[in-house]
N, C-alpha and C positions, 0 to 999 in steps of 0.2 A: 466223944461218947454221946450218944443220943439220950435226949431227955424224954422219958416216957411219962405221958399224961394219963391221969386216971379219967374215968368217965365224967366226973363232975367238972373237972378242969376243961375237958374237951367241949362240953356243952356251953360253958361260959365263954370260951373262945369263939365259938360259932355265933353266939348272940352279939358279941362285940363286932365281929365282921359284918353282920347284917345291918346293925345300926350305922356303921360307917358307910356302907353302900347306899343306904337310904338318904343319908345326909348329902353324899356326893350328888345323887340324883336330883334332890331338891334344889341344891345350888345350881346345877346345870339348867334345870327348867326355869329357875328365876332369872338366870343370866340371859337365856334365849328370849324370855318374855320382855326383859328390859330392852334388849337390842332391837326387838321387833317393833317398838313404839317410836323409833326415830325415823322421820320422813326426809327424803332427799328433795330439796326445793331449789329451783334456779330463779334468781332475781335478775331481770334485764332492766338496766337503767341507762338509757341512751346507748352508747357504744360499749358499755361495760356489762359483763354478766358475772354474777356472784352465785356460787354454789354453797348451800348451807344444809346441815342436818339438824332437824328440829323436832321437838315433841309438841310445839305450839299447835293450837287447834284452828286458828283463823289467819287469814292473810295479814290482817292488821297486826296481830301479835308477832307474826314472823318478821315483818318489816321493822317492828320495834326492837325485836331481839337482835336483828342484823344491823341495827342502828342506821337504817335507811330513812332519811328525813324526806318529807314531802309537804306541799302546801295544799290548801283546799282546792285551788284551781287545777292542780295536777290530776291526771287521770290514772287510776290503778285498775288494771285488768288481770284477773277477775276482781270483783268488788272486794272491799275491805272485810266484809262479813262472810266471805266465802270460806267454807271449810277446807282445811289443808289436806291434800292427798299426796301420796308418794309420787315423785317425778313431776311435780307441779312446776309450771313456769309462771312467775309473777312479773308483769310488765309495768314499769313505772314510766308513764308518758308525761314529760315535763311541759307545763304551760309556757307559752312564748308570748312576748310582748310584740304586738303588731299595731300598725296605724292604718286606718281606712279613711281615704279622702274621697268623699262623694260630692264633687264640685265644691260648693260653699260649706258643706258640712264635713267636719273631721271628728273622728272618734278613735280612742285607743281601746285595745282589747287584749286581755291576758287569757289565752286559750290553749288547750292541749290538742286541738284538732289538727289534722294532717295537711289539708289542702286549702287553697284560696276559697274554693266553693264552700267548703264546710265552715270556714270562718265567716263568710257572708251570711250563711244560713243561721249561724249562732247569733250574729249581730242583727238578725231579722231585717236584712237589707234586700229588697226585691230587685232583681236584675231582669230587665225586659230583653227580648231576643235581639234587638238592634243596639243595645247598650254595649259599651266596650269596657272590659275589665283588664287591667294591667297590674301584675302578670296574669297569665291565662288562668282559667278556673281550675285546671288540673295540676297546677304547679304546687310543689310541696312548700309548706310554710317554713320560714326561717326566723330566728330571733331578730327583732328590729325591722322586719319587712314592712314596706309601705305598699298598700293596695290602693290603686287609683281607679275611680269609676268615672267614665265619660258618658254622660247621658245623651242618647240620640235625640236629635231635634227634627221636626218636620220641615221639608222644603219641597218646592215644585220646579220642574223643568218643562218649559214650553218649547217644543221643537217638532218640526215636521207635521204640524197640525194636530199634535197630541199634547196632553198634559200628563207628565210622569210625576206621581206623588211618591215620596219616599221618606223614610226615617234614616238619619245618618249621623255618624260620629266623626265623619271626615272633617279635616281642618280647613280645606280650601275648595274653591269652586272647581278647580281642575280635578281634584280627587273625587268630588261628587260625580262629575261627568264620567270619569273612568269607572266608578262603581255602577253607574246606570248604563254603561256600554254606549254612551253617546259620543260619537266621533265628531271632531271639529275639523272642517276643511279650512285651508289657508285664507280663503276669501270670505268665510262666514262672519257674521256680526254677532256679538254677544254683549249683553247689557252690564256685565261685570268683568273686571280683570280676573284672569285665571288664578292669580295669587290672593284674591280677596278672601277674607275669613268667612266661614259659614255662620249665619245667624238663624235664630228660630224664625220659621215662616218665610225664609228667603225665597224669592222667585227668580229663577234664571231663565232669561228669554234668549233664544237663538234664532237668528234669521239666516236661512240658507241663501247664499249668494252664488249665482251662476252668470257667466258671461258667454256671449257668442258673437261672432263677427259675420255679418251678412253683406251682400252687395245689392244695392238698389240703383235703378236707372231712372233718370229724369230727362224729360224733353227740354230742349233749349229753343225758345221762340226765335224765329227769324225776324229780321228787320225789313221794313219796306223802304226802298230807296226810290226817290222821285228824280227823274232826269228830264230836263226840257228837250223838246223835239221840235225843231223849226219846220219840219215837214208835216207836222200834225197840226190841224186847225186849232187855234186858240180855244180853250174851253173843253177840248176833248182830251181823253186819256186812253192809254192802251197798256195792257200788261205785257211787258217785254220778256219777263222771266218769272216763272212761278217760284215761290219760296218753298224751302224744305226745312223742317225742324231738325235740329241737331240732337245729339244724345250725350249725356254726362253720367258717368258711373261713380257711385259713392261707396266706399268701404266703411261700414258703420258697426261700431261695437255697442251691443245692447246688454244692459245689466238687468237681471231678474232677481227680485227678492221674494222668496217663498213662492216662486212661480209667476209672479206678477212683474210686468215691465216697470222698472223704476227709473231708468235713465238710458239715454242713447247718446253716443258721441261719434262725430265724423272723424275717422282716422286718416282718410285720404280721399281725394276726388280726382277724376280724370275725364277729359273730353274725348269720347271715343268717336264722335262724328260731329264735324263742324256744321253749323246751320248754313243754309244757302239763302241769301237775301232775295227778297222779291223786288223786282225792278219794274217801275211804272213810268211810262213815258207821258209827259205832259205837253200838250200842244201849245206852241208859241206862235204858230203861223197866223198872221193877221187875216181876219175874214175878208172875203171879197166884198166890195161895195154892194150895198143892197140894190138890186136892180129896180128900176122904176117900173110901174105897171105898164104892161104892153098889151095893146089890144090889136089883134090881128084881124085881117079881113075874114078869114075863115072861121074865126071863133074868138073868144076872149078869155083871159085869165085875170079875174078881178081880185083885188086884195082889200082887206078891211082890218082895222085896228081894234084891239080889245084890251081893256084894263083888267088885269087879273092878279090874283095872289098866287105866287109860285113857290113851291117847295121841292125837295129832292129826295130820292129814295134809291135803294140798291137791292140786289137779290139776297144780300146778307141780312136784311131787316127781318124781324120776326113776322112770320105769316106770309112772306113774299117768296115766290118761287122763281124759277128761271124762264118760265113761259108766261107771256102776257095774255090778256083777255081775248086777243085776236089770234092767238096761237103763235106769235112770233117769239124769238128768243130775246129775253130782256138784255138790252145793251144801251150804250150811249146813243141818243137820238130818239129813243122811245119816250113818248110823253103821254101820261095818263090824264084824261079829260072827263068832263061830264058830257056824254053824247047828246044831251038835250041842248047844250050850248054850242059845242064844237063836235060835229059828226066824226065818227071814227074813220080813219083813212085820210083826214085832212092834213095838208102840209102846213107846218107852222114855222115861224122864225121867232126865236127867243133871244133877246139881247144878252150877250155874255155866255150864251150856251150854243147858239148856232141854229141850224135847221133841224127840224125833227118831224116825226109823223105821230098823229094822234092814234095810238095803237093799244092803249091800255085804259083801264078804269080802276076806280078805287072807292071803297066805302066812304072815305072822308072827302072825296073829290066831288063836291056839289056846287053848282052854279059857276061863278067866275073864278074857278080854282083849277090849277094844273099842277102836275107832279112830274119832275124831270128825272129820268133814269141816268144813273152814273155807274161807272165800273167799280169804284171803291167807296167804302163807307166814309173814309176821311174826306173825299171830295164832296160827298153829299152833305156832310156836316159843315164843311166850309161854306157851302152855298147857303145853307140855312133857310130862312123864309124872307121873301122879297115881294114888294109890290112893283109891278112893271107893266109896260104896254107891249103887247106882242102883235105880230102881224099874221093874219090868217089868209091862206090862199084857197079860195073857194073854187 
């Protein structure tokens, strides 16, 4: 059976429903507003990522709420006072302990930076272009990493007439030469061992060594052989055979240092032509007895004696040619005289020399002096200078 409401009851019922709808609406709006104040935030801490919902206003508050601890040296990105927004990512970069060894200076550093280069910048360590950093500048930092700095030192290389100046962190002489593109040949000289350590202001000197083998020819003097000849008057000589010089070849090794000859060594020698000895015949035939002066009826050949100083000369003497003052060929038997004492063309007899003709003159032959011509220099030297009495056939 249906219940029939009167007008007053119906009005009251409608008011009750209206109040109930308003209450539901207010509750819904409040719930939506509450939910809209929660921000989603991602916290990256090393390899871990934490997702949180928060109503906190700053990064610092979010980390505290999420119980993420950090120290002063850690780096928080964005900064701690940054306002929180929905879908924000907060990165916690943990500081790492590293050691920097700069030759004799060592320091430790607690830093959140990422690379070796950034750590050196933070430590205010200046790196020059030629310095060496190990590990390399772009290597990522790791906990407990040791960074070693090797400072470049100046050195010089003297080679090929040039001076190469460079800064280097190389350890040995060989490594420095390789860096400078200086090649060593097997015979080159260097003032240091290749394994020697590099020091500041070290000078490396390289001498280029080259060797060559040449052939040189040398003349071999001939000997003069003297043989007695009983068919040749005593005191006379005659060249029986002219001498010829021989030849000897040498194989010589020449060593050059920086283009200048420094040494030469004979490797071998060989006689390619034997010398031919000169043969001189020496007269041993006794001279004929000196004829007594003869006076013929039709004429007379008188002789006279003269005390003179006698010397000897040859065509090999300086300033002496092969032709005499009278135009004759210089030979044994030609005698140089002073024409004022002995007329040219006069026949003479000289003891130990034999007969001769006054057919030459000389600047030093003045007065009672004569100069006897010989075929060889040695014969003239043996005669020397003598005082004697000669016979003149007028």
